[in-house]
C-alpha positions in Angstrom: 0.3 0.2 0.0 1.6 3.5 -0.7 1.5 6.0 1.4 -0.4 8.1 -0.4 -3.6 5.5 -0.4 -3.0 5.1 3.4 -3.4 8.5 4.4 -6.9 8.7 2.3 -7.8 5.4 4.3 -7.1 7.3 7.5 -8.7 10.1 7.0 -12.2 8.2 6.3 -11.9 5.5 8.8 -14.1 6.0 12.3 -13.0 7.7 15.1 -12.7 5.8 18.5 -9.6 6.3 21.0 -7.5 8.9 21.6 -3.6 7.7 22.2 -0.5 9.8 21.8 2.0 8.4 19.8 5.3 9.8 19.0 4.9 11.6 15.8 8.8 12.3 14.8 9.4 9.8 13.0 6.2 10.6 10.4 7.2 14.4 10.9 10.9 13.2 9.1 9.3 11.1 6.6 6.8 13.8 5.2 4.0 12.1 6.3 0.0 13.5 7.0 -0.1 11.3 10.2 1.1 14.1 12.1 -2.3 15.8 12.7 -3.6 12.6 14.4 -3.2 10.6 17.5 -2.7 7.0 17.3 -4.4 4.7 19.1 -1.9 2.2 21.0 -2.6 -1.2 19.0 -2.4 -0.9 15.1 -2.8 -3.9 13.5 -2.5 -4.0 9.4 -4.3 -6.3 6.9 -2.7 -9.3 6.4 -1.1 -9.4 10.0 -3.5 -11.9 11.4 -6.4 -11.9 9.1 -8.3 -9.4 11.0 -9.8 -6.5 10.0 -7.8 -3.0 10.5 -7.9 -1.9 14.0 -6.5 1.9 13.4 -9.0 4.2 14.5 -7.6 7.6 14.8 -9.3 11.4 15.6 -8.3 14.7 14.4 -5.7 16.4 16.4 -6.3 20.3 17.4 -2.4 20.5 16.5 -1.3 20.9 12.7 2.1 19.8 11.7 3.9 23.4 12.3 2.0 24.1 15.8 3.6 20.6 17.1 6.9 21.4 15.9 6.3 24.9 17.7 5.2 23.0 20.8 8.0 20.7 21.1 10.3 23.8 20.7 8.9 25.4 23.6 7.6 22.8 26.4 5.3 19.4 27.0 2.7 19.0 29.9 3.8 15.4 29.1 7.6 15.6 28.6 8.5 13.8 31.9 6.4 10.4 30.8 7.5 8.7 28.2 4.5 7.0 27.1 2.3 9.8 26.8 5.1 12.4 25.6 4.2 14.4 22.1 7.7 15.3 22.1 10.2 13.9 20.7 13.4 12.3 22.7 16.1 14.5 20.8 13.6 17.3 21.5 13.4 16.9 25.5 16.7 18.5 26.6 16.0 21.6 24.6 12.9 22.4 26.6 13.1 24.7 29.1 10.7 26.1 31.9 10.3 29.6 33.0 8.7 30.8 35.5 7.4 34.5 36.0 8.4 36.3 38.8 4.5 36.7 40.1 3.9 33.0 40.0 7.5 32.7 42.0 5.9 35.0 44.1 2.5 33.5 44.5 4.5 30.0 45.4 6.2 31.7 48.2 2.5 32.4 49.1 1.1 29.2 49.2 4.2 27.8 51.1 4.6 27.4 55.0 7.4 29.8 55.9 9.7 26.9 57.6 9.3 25.1 53.9 9.9 28.5 51.7 14.0 28.3 51.9 13.9 25.4 49.6 12.6 27.8 46.5 15.3 30.7 47.5 17.5 31.6 44.4 20.1 29.2 44.0 22.6 31.8 43.4 22.2 33.6 46.6 25.0 35.9 47.4 27.7 34.4 49.8 29.2 37.6 50.5 28.9 38.9 53.8 30.8 41.6 55.5 32.6 43.5 51.9 33.9 46.3 53.8 36.5 45.3 55.9 37.2 48.2 57.9 33.5 47.9 59.7 33.1 46.4 62.8 30.7 43.2 63.3 29.0 43.8 66.1 27.6 40.4 67.6 24.7 39.4 70.6 21.3 40.8 71.1 22.1 43.8 73.1 25.0 45.4 71.7 23.2 45.1 67.8 19.7 46.5 69.5 21.8 49.2 71.2 23.6 50.0 68.1 21.2 50.3 66.1 18.9 52.5 68.7 21.7 55.1 69.7 22.6 56.1 65.8 26.4 56.4 66.9 27.7 54.0 64.2 26.4 54.1 60.5 25.3 50.7 60.0 25.3 48.1 56.7 23.7 45.2 57.0 21.8 42.8 59.9 23.3 39.0 59.7 20.1 37.2 61.5 20.4 33.2 61.6 18.1 31.2 59.8 15.8 29.3 61.6 13.5 29.0 64.7 15.5 32.2 66.2 13.7 34.6 63.9 10.6 33.7 66.0 12.3 34.8 69.9 11.4 38.0 70.6 14.5 39.7 71.2 15.4 39.2 67.6 12.3 40.4 66.1 12.8 43.5 68.1 16.0 43.9 66.7 14.9 43.3 63.1 12.2 45.7 63.3 14.4 48.5 64.3 16.6 47.3 61.7 13.6 47.8 59.4 12.7 51.2 60.7 16.0 52.5 60.1 15.9 50.6 56.3 19.0 48.4 57.2 19.3 45.5 55.2 18.8 42.3 56.7 20.6 39.1 55.3 19.3 35.6 56.8 22.2 33.2 56.6 23.5 29.7 58.5 24.8 29.4 61.7 28.0 29.0 60.6 28.3 32.1 58.5 27.9 34.1 61.7 30.4 32.1 63.2 32.7 33.1 60.8 32.2 36.6 60.9 32.3 36.6 64.8 35.3 34.9 64.6 33.6 32.0 66.7 32.3 34.2 69.6 28.7 33.9 71.3 26.8 35.8 68.7 23.3 34.7 70.2 22.1 34.5 66.4 22.4 37.9 65.5 25.7 40.5 64.0 25.6 43.6 62.5 28.1 45.1 60.1 28.5 49.0 61.1 31.3 51.2 61.1 33.7 51.5 64.4 33.3 53.4 67.9 36.4 55.8 68.6 36.9 57.5 71.6 35.7 60.9 72.3 38.1 63.6 72.2 37.3 66.6 74.2 40.2 69.0 73.5 39.6 68.7 69.9 37.2 72.1 70.4 35.3 73.9 72.9 35.2 71.7 76.2 31.8 70.3 76.8 29.9 71.0 79.7 29.1 68.2 81.3 25.8 67.6 83.3 26.3 65.5 86.5 24.0 62.9 87.7 25.6 62.7 91.2 25.4 65.7 93.9 29.1 65.1 94.1 30.4 64.7 90.5 32.6 61.6 89.8 34.5 60.3 87.0 36.5 57.2 86.1 39.9 57.4 84.9 41.3 54.4 83.6 45.1 54.1 82.8 46.1 51.3 80.7 43.1 48.8 80.5 44.3 46.2 77.9 42.2 43.3 78.0 38.7 44.0 76.1 36.6 41.7 78.8 38.2 44.1 81.4 37.4 47.0 79.7 33.7 45.7 78.9 33.1 44.8 82.7 34.1 48.3 83.3 31.8 50.2 81.6 29.2 47.9 82.5 29.9 48.8 86.1 30.6 52.2 85.9 27.1 52.8 84.0 25.1 51.0 86.6 26.4 52.7 89.2 26.1 56.4 87.6 29.3 57.6 87.4 29.3 60.8 85.3 32.1 60.0 82.9 34.3 57.6 81.8 37.8 58.5 80.6 40.7 56.5 79.2 44.3 56.9 77.9 45.0 56.2 74.3 48.4 55.3 74.4 48.3 51.7 76.2 44.8 50.9 76.4 42.1 48.3 74.4 40.4 49.9 71.4 36.4 50.1 71.7 35.9 46.8 69.9 33.0 44.7 69.2 34.5 42.4 72.5 34.3 45.3 74.8 30.9 46.1 73.1 29.7 42.4 73.8 31.0 42.1 77.6 29.7 45.5 78.3 26.4 44.0 77.2 25.7 46.8 75.2 27.0 49.7 77.2 29.6 50.8 75.3 27.2 51.7 72.3 25.3 53.7 75.2 27.6 55.8 77.3 30.5 58.1 76.3 33.9 57.1 76.5 36.9 60.0 76.6 40.2 59.4 75.1 43.4 61.3 76.1 46.6 61.3 75.0 48.2 62.8 78.2 46.6 61.9 81.6 48.2 64.2 83.5 47.7 67.1 81.5 44.0 66.3 82.1 44.6 65.5 85.8 46.0 68.2 86.7 43.4 71.1 84.9 40.8 68.7 87.0 42.6 69.7 89.9 43.3 73.3 89.4 39.4 73.2 89.5 39.2 71.8 92.6 39.2 68.2 92.0 40.6 65.9 94.5 42.4 62.7 92.6 42.1 59.0 94.2 44.3 56.2 93.0 43.9 52.4 93.7 46.9 49.9 95.1 46.8 46.6 96.8 46.8 45.9 100.5 50.4 44.9 100.7 51.3 48.3 98.3 52.3 51.0 100.8 53.3 54.8 99.9 55.0 57.3 102.2 54.4 60.2 100.1 50.3 59.4 99.6 48.5 58.2 102.5 46.6 54.9 102.0 43.0 54.7 103.1 40.6 51.3 103.3 37.9 52.0 100.8 35.0 51.4 103.5 36.8 54.3 105.2 37.1 56.8 102.5 34.1 60.0 101.9 33.9 62.0 98.9 33.8 65.6 99.8 34.2 67.2 96.5 34.2 66.3 92.6 36.7 63.2 92.6 39.0 61.7 89.8 39.0 57.4 90.9 41.9 56.2 89.0 42.3 52.6 88.2 45.4 50.9 87.0 45.8 48.5 84.1 46.6 44.8 84.7 49.3 43.5 86.1 51.6 46.9 86.7 48.7 49.1 88.3 49.0 52.6 87.8 51.5 54.1 86.3 54.3 56.1 88.8 53.7 59.8 87.4 49.9 58.6 87.9 50.0 57.8 91.4 52.2 60.9 92.2 49.2 63.1 91.4 47.0 61.3 93.9 45.8 62.9 97.1 44.7 59.5 98.5 45.2 55.3 97.5 42.1 53.1 98.2 42.4 49.6 99.1 40.3 46.8 99.4 40.9 45.0 102.6 40.3 41.0 102.3 38.3 39.1 104.6 40.4 36.1 104.7 44.0 35.2 104.8 45.2 34.8 101.3 47.5 32.4 99.1 50.5 33.9 97.8 49.4 35.1 93.7 45.8 35.2 94.6 46.0 38.3 97.0 44.5 41.1 94.7 41.1 41.1 92.5 40.7 41.5 88.9 40.4 45.1 87.6 37.1 45.1 86.4 35.6 43.3 90.1 37.8 45.9 92.0 36.4 48.7 90.2 32.8 48.1 90.5 33.8 47.2 94.6 35.2 50.9 94.8 32.6 52.6 92.6 29.9 51.1 94.9 31.7 52.2 98.2 32.3 56.0 96.6 28.7 56.6 95.3 27.1 54.9 98.5 26.2 57.7 100.6 27.2 57.1 104.3 24.5 55.8 106.6 22.5 59.2 109.1 24.0 59.1 112.6 22.0 57.8 115.1 19.2 59.4 116.5 19.9 60.2 120.0 17.4 59.1 123.1 14.9 61.5 124.1 
């Protein structure tokens, strides 16, 4: 039977079943069978003596539209049995989702499973400006955002259940109020940018904080909180954990000002901010190139200078007093020395008195002193606590 006769026979046969077939071979041979869906079983005269069982139904696709469909996509492309796209063309089929459909897909999926649909080529860059600080921890990040002393770039938040914590949500809300970009990252990313420190699931990229310089312009008039002003002066505190703890105690106990030397002291790093529980983001810390000059100026203004020494240290030039016996009667500078060496000889010579903290037991050698941050807290509390009122006489 010729191809032309077969085509004529197929056009006038009764229509029954609709089964798709692969039209690629027919297309290659130039046959007109392409506009039809073939039944699964095909029997031809003479095969088994039976009548032809081929019955076709006209398709909605012409030969040209079928070729076009093969180039775009196929709803059956994943089903080899029902595919109308030739196998050689299936690899060329591409699926493109519009931005609108992509957004709707996120709306229909629970929040916890949306991570699977995120862009595979997500930006892996974390901190782009190496000159910025990475503030870590809940309180430091929150206070760095709300105080406005830093120029904030991005907020990094741990992706996962921590997003639901009230403290994290509050930090994110403050970031959104200030149009700060929020980037959801994995815990390993936070560990990396915080150098493995305790970040509590949140980090903030921001400009660094610097010591304030009073002598760069007109001296600033300070409003004192205490009836008798008290300034805390730090000489060579180099441990960031100690500095952070000192700042936290000074803020809590109500010190009027914190001053520090610039030459041999710890800078205001994110570690200091975390150790201070974010207090470093709030308090003003003044830095001086020469503490001696500042102390001499304050002494000329009528301030008294009080230093600190260990219980075993004595000075023939400056009287040593127990902290519990000392009372502030006029504006005071409390000088705290650095770890190990304590106050420098030059600053100790400027003191009007040296305070000590007496122990309550006999001490073993090597542990006869206190950590500088602990000693600062005790001395500040002793100086700022008003003496008890004298006992009333009997009537």
